[in-house]
C-alpha positions in Angstrom: 56.1 85.2 89.9 54.5 87.8 92.6 56.6 90.8 93.2 55.8 93.3 96.0 57.4 96.6 96.3 57.0 98.5 99.5 58.2 102.2 100.0 58.9 103.4 103.5 60.6 106.5 104.8 64.0 105.8 106.4 63.9 105.1 110.1 63.3 101.5 110.8 65.7 99.0 112.1 67.1 96.3 110.1 65.3 93.7 112.3 62.0 95.7 111.5 62.7 95.8 107.9 63.6 91.8 108.0 60.2 91.2 109.9 58.3 93.2 107.4 60.0 91.1 104.4 59.1 87.8 106.3 55.5 88.7 107.0 54.9 90.0 103.4 56.4 86.9 101.9 54.3 84.6 104.3 51.0 86.6 103.2 51.8 86.3 99.5 52.5 82.6 99.9 49.4 82.0 102.0 47.2 83.9 99.4 48.6 82.8 96.0 49.3 79.7 94.3 53.0 80.0 93.7 56.1 78.5 95.0 58.1 80.4 97.8 61.3 81.0 95.6 59.3 82.9 93.1 58.0 85.4 95.5 60.0 88.8 95.3 59.6 91.5 97.9 61.6 94.8 97.8 61.7 97.5 100.4 62.7 101.1 99.2 63.7 103.5 101.9 63.3 107.0 101.2 65.0 109.8 103.0 62.5 111.7 105.3 63.4 114.9 103.7 62.4 113.5 100.3 59.0 112.6 101.3 56.2 115.2 101.9 52.6 115.1 102.8 50.6 118.5 102.4 53.8 120.3 101.2 55.6 119.4 104.6 58.3 116.9 104.4 58.5 114.2 107.2 61.8 115.8 108.4 59.9 119.1 109.0 57.0 117.1 110.7 59.7 115.5 112.9 61.2 118.8 113.8 57.6 120.3 114.6 56.9 117.4 116.9 60.0 117.5 118.9 60.3 121.4 119.1 59.8 123.0 122.2 56.4 124.5 122.8 56.8 128.3 122.1 54.0 130.4 123.7 51.7 132.1 121.1 49.5 135.3 121.1 46.5 133.0 120.6 44.9 129.8 119.9 44.2 130.7 116.3 47.9 130.6 115.2 48.3 127.2 116.9 45.2 126.0 114.9 46.6 127.4 111.7 49.9 125.5 112.2 48.3 122.2 113.2 46.1 122.4 109.8 49.2 123.0 107.7 50.8 120.0 109.3 47.9 117.9 109.0 47.4 118.2 105.2 44.5 119.6 103.2 42.3 116.4 103.7 42.4 116.9 107.5 41.4 120.6 107.3 37.8 119.9 106.4 37.3 117.7 109.6 39.0 120.4 111.9 
């Protein structure tokens, strides 16, 4: 009996969640030898304030992305902020 658990940040419409459930169910049905009624798909939605990447919550990332541009004293301070929001794995590439 296949069981698939999906964790998403809040923000999708009910129609998007339903489409996701359908597509995952179809993929499991297509790739496993099981009956449709045995497939379980569960979506867990997490508040954006409870999900962090690089010690920055998704809520904080959303706010930073929609905040009006504030003039800075130099390019260096903008680079530091973008590196912090990008996360440590992206810092090596910068």
